[in-house]
C-alpha positions in Angstrom: 107.9 36.2 -106.9 106.9 34.4 -103.5 104.8 36.2 -101.0 104.8 35.9 -96.9 102.7 37.4 -93.9 104.3 40.4 -92.3 105.0 38.9 -89.1 101.6 38.2 -87.0 99.6 39.8 -89.4 97.6 38.5 -92.4 99.2 41.3 -94.9 100.7 39.4 -97.7 103.8 41.4 -98.9 106.6 40.4 -101.5 110.0 38.8 -100.3 111.6 41.6 -101.9 111.0 45.1 -100.6 111.8 48.0 -102.9 114.1 50.6 -100.8 113.4 54.2 -102.4 116.0 56.3 -100.4 117.7 57.6 -103.4 114.4 58.7 -105.2 114.3 62.3 -105.8 117.9 62.5 -105.0 120.1 60.3 -107.2 116.9 59.2 -109.3 114.9 61.9 -110.6 111.3 61.3 -111.0 111.2 59.7 -114.5 113.9 57.3 -113.3 112.2 56.5 -109.8 109.1 56.1 -111.9 110.5 53.5 -114.1 112.2 51.7 -111.1 108.7 51.4 -109.7 107.2 49.9 -112.8 109.8 47.4 -113.2 109.6 46.1 -109.5 105.8 45.7 -109.7 106.0 43.9 -113.2 108.5 41.8 -111.4 106.2 40.9 -108.9 107.3 43.3 -106.0 104.2 44.8 -104.2 106.1 46.2 -101.2 107.6 49.8 -101.3 109.5 51.3 -98.5 110.3 54.9 -97.8 110.6 57.6 -95.2 109.7 61.2 -94.6 113.2 62.3 -93.6 114.7 61.1 -97.3 116.4 62.7 -98.4 116.5 66.0 -96.5 120.4 65.6 -95.8 120.9 66.8 -99.4 121.8 70.6 -99.9 118.4 72.3 -101.1 116.1 69.6 -100.0 113.2 69.5 -97.4 112.8 66.1 -96.8 110.1 64.4 -97.8 111.2 64.3 -101.6 110.9 60.3 -102.1 107.4 60.1 -100.6 106.2 62.8 -103.2 108.0 60.7 -106.1 106.4 57.6 -104.8 103.0 59.4 -104.4 103.3 61.1 -108.2 103.8 57.4 -109.2 100.9 55.8 -106.9 98.4 58.5 -108.1 96.3 56.3 -111.0 97.6 52.9 -109.7 95.3 50.4 -107.9 96.1 51.2 -104.6 95.0 48.2 -103.2 97.7 45.9 -104.9 100.3 48.0 -103.4 101.9 48.0 -100.0 103.1 51.2 -98.9 105.6 51.5 -95.8 107.1 54.8 -94.9 108.9 55.9 -91.5 108.8 58.9 -89.1 111.1 60.5 -86.6 113.5 62.3 -88.2 113.7 66.1 -88.2 110.9 67.7 -90.8 110.4 71.0 -89.6 112.2 73.7 -87.1 111.4 73.8 -83.5 111.6 71.6 -80.5 108.8 69.3 -81.9 109.7 69.2 -85.5 111.5 65.6 -84.9 111.0 62.7 -82.6 108.0 59.9 -81.5 106.0 62.5 -79.4 102.4 62.2 -80.4 102.5 65.8 -81.6 105.2 65.0 -84.2 103.8 61.5 -85.0 100.4 62.8 -85.9 101.5 65.9 -87.9 104.2 63.5 -89.6 101.5 61.0 -90.7 99.5 63.5 -92.2 102.2 65.2 -94.1 102.9 61.6 -95.2 99.8 61.1 -96.4 99.5 64.3 -98.4 102.8 63.7 -100.1 102.0 60.0 -100.8 98.8 61.1 -102.2 96.8 58.2 -100.2 94.4 58.0 -97.4 96.1 55.3 -95.9 99.6 54.1 -94.7 99.9 50.1 -94.9 103.0 50.3 -92.5 103.9 53.0 -90.2 107.3 52.8 -88.9 109.0 54.6 -86.1 112.6 55.2 -87.9 114.6 55.1 -84.8 114.2 55.1 -81.2 113.3 58.4 -79.2 114.6 58.3 -75.6 113.0 61.8 -74.8 109.6 60.3 -75.4 107.8 57.7 -73.1 107.0 54.3 -75.0 103.6 54.5 -73.5 102.8 58.0 -75.4 104.3 56.3 -78.7 102.3 53.6 -78.5 99.1 55.5 -77.6 99.8 58.1 -80.8 100.2 55.0 -83.2 97.1 53.5 -81.8 95.3 56.7 -82.6 96.5 56.5 -86.1 95.4 53.0 -86.7 91.9 53.7 -84.9 91.5 56.6 -87.3 92.0 54.5 -90.3 95.2 56.2 -91.4 97.7 53.5 -90.7 97.2 49.7 -90.9 100.2 48.0 -89.2 103.2 49.8 -87.1 106.7 48.5 -87.1 110.0 49.5 -86.0 113.6 50.1 -87.0 116.8 50.2 -85.3 115.6 49.3 -82.0 117.9 47.2 -80.0 116.6 44.1 -78.6 115.8 45.5 -75.0 114.1 48.3 -75.9 111.9 46.4 -79.0 110.9 44.0 -76.2 110.3 46.8 -73.7 107.8 48.5 -76.2 106.0 45.4 -77.3 105.3 45.0 -73.3 104.0 48.8 -73.1 101.7 48.2 -76.2 100.1 44.7 -74.5 99.9 46.8 -71.5 97.7 49.4 -73.2 95.9 47.3 -75.7 97.5 49.6 -78.2 99.1 48.9 -81.8 101.8 46.6 -81.4 105.2 46.7 -83.6 104.4 44.0 -86.5 108.0 44.6 -87.9 111.1 45.6 -87.6 114.0 46.8 -90.2 117.4 46.0 -88.7 120.8 46.6 -90.2 121.7 43.3 -91.3 124.2 41.9 -94.1 126.8 39.5 -94.4 129.2 42.2 -92.8 126.8 43.1 -90.0 125.2 40.0 -88.8 125.9 40.2 -84.9 123.7 43.2 -84.3 120.4 41.2 -85.4 121.3 37.4 -85.0 122.8 37.8 -81.3 119.3 38.8 -79.9 117.1 40.6 -82.1 116.6 37.4 -84.3 115.4 35.2 -81.2 113.0 37.8 -80.1 111.8 38.3 -83.7 111.1 34.5 -83.9 109.4 34.9 -80.6 107.4 37.3 -80.9 106.3 36.8 -84.2 108.0 40.3 -85.3 108.4 40.4 -89.3 111.8 41.6 -90.1 112.8 43.6 -93.3 116.6 44.1 -93.1 118.1 47.3 -94.6 121.4 47.8 -96.5 121.7 43.9 -97.2 124.3 44.4 -99.8 126.3 46.7 -97.3 125.8 49.9 -99.9 126.7 47.8 -102.8 130.1 46.5 -101.2 128.8 43.0 -101.6 128.0 43.1 -104.9 132.1 43.2 -105.4 132.0 46.7 -107.2 135.0 47.4 -104.7 138.1 45.6 -105.0 141.6 45.7 -102.9 143.7 48.2 -103.7 141.7 50.7 -105.9 141.0 54.1 -104.6 137.7 54.9 -106.8 135.5 54.6 -104.3 131.9 56.3 -104.9 131.0 58.9 -101.9 128.0 60.4 -103.5 125.6 58.1 -101.4 124.4 59.0 -97.7 125.9 55.9 -96.5 129.5 56.5 -97.9 130.7 56.5 -94.2 129.9 53.0 -94.1 131.8 52.4 -97.6 134.6 54.3 -96.1 135.0 52.3 -93.6 134.4 49.0 -95.5 137.1 50.1 -98.2 140.0 50.4 -95.3 138.8 47.1 -93.7 140.9 44.1 -94.9 138.7 41.9 -93.5 135.9 43.0 -95.4 137.4 42.4 -98.3 138.2 38.8 -97.7 134.3 38.0 -97.2 133.8 39.3 -100.5 136.3 37.2 -101.9 135.2 34.2 -100.4 131.5 35.2 -101.7 132.6 35.8 -105.0 134.1 32.0 -104.9 130.6 30.7 -103.7 128.8 32.7 -106.4 131.0 31.6 -109.0 130.6 28.1 -108.1 126.8 28.3 -107.7 126.5 30.3 -110.9 125.0 33.2 -109.1 125.3 36.9 -109.0 127.1 37.9 -106.1 124.6 40.2 -105.0 121.8 37.4 -105.3 123.7 35.5 -103.0 124.3 38.2 -100.6 
């Protein structure tokens, strides 16, 4: 396993990041712990979750994934694990139950720390933009969490290039904590969203990039084939799968990927 700095920081993270969206949902606690153990044994030190995972499932409240990660983290050498989580989505009732306001972020961070059973979050990310909150307010709130020692670094997810640039400018203007990473949706089937404008911005500003859904919800593993109607819609991203399985061009990409993978004697998932 190779390690790299996260953006312009000195934080060393494994080149593979383990996403935990399914923990406490389709993967129970025992299965999730086994996955985490296997990941660490393979050299992965970078674990990514979010407070909203998996609130969308009937009976869940949100925080299920963080709770599972926290129960695993207890008793481990905290110094050797990089924990990343996110805030923005609705986590409680009322007007401040979601968003990137100071009120929501400060409370959401406290809740995440409690579920994760840790004193600090290595990378705290805004899960998506909040047009109802000024960028300056969000930057100041994140700076407060950093100054309190509850957060080490901050990042963003699902930001357009113009907004990410504006957010960086706001942080620089206030001398506040600056986004050191970006989580964009990026795969062989979704390249333009990142490559057109976000990639040059991240390269210019030294922003670390943590792509999500790089296998397009499993579509790029080759598990779905033309003409088959056994689509798995159990995942939260089943809408993406339904769209891809109805896209003839997407199958053409997968078939070409399979051809290249076979020639290189590599699993399709590795090449993707």
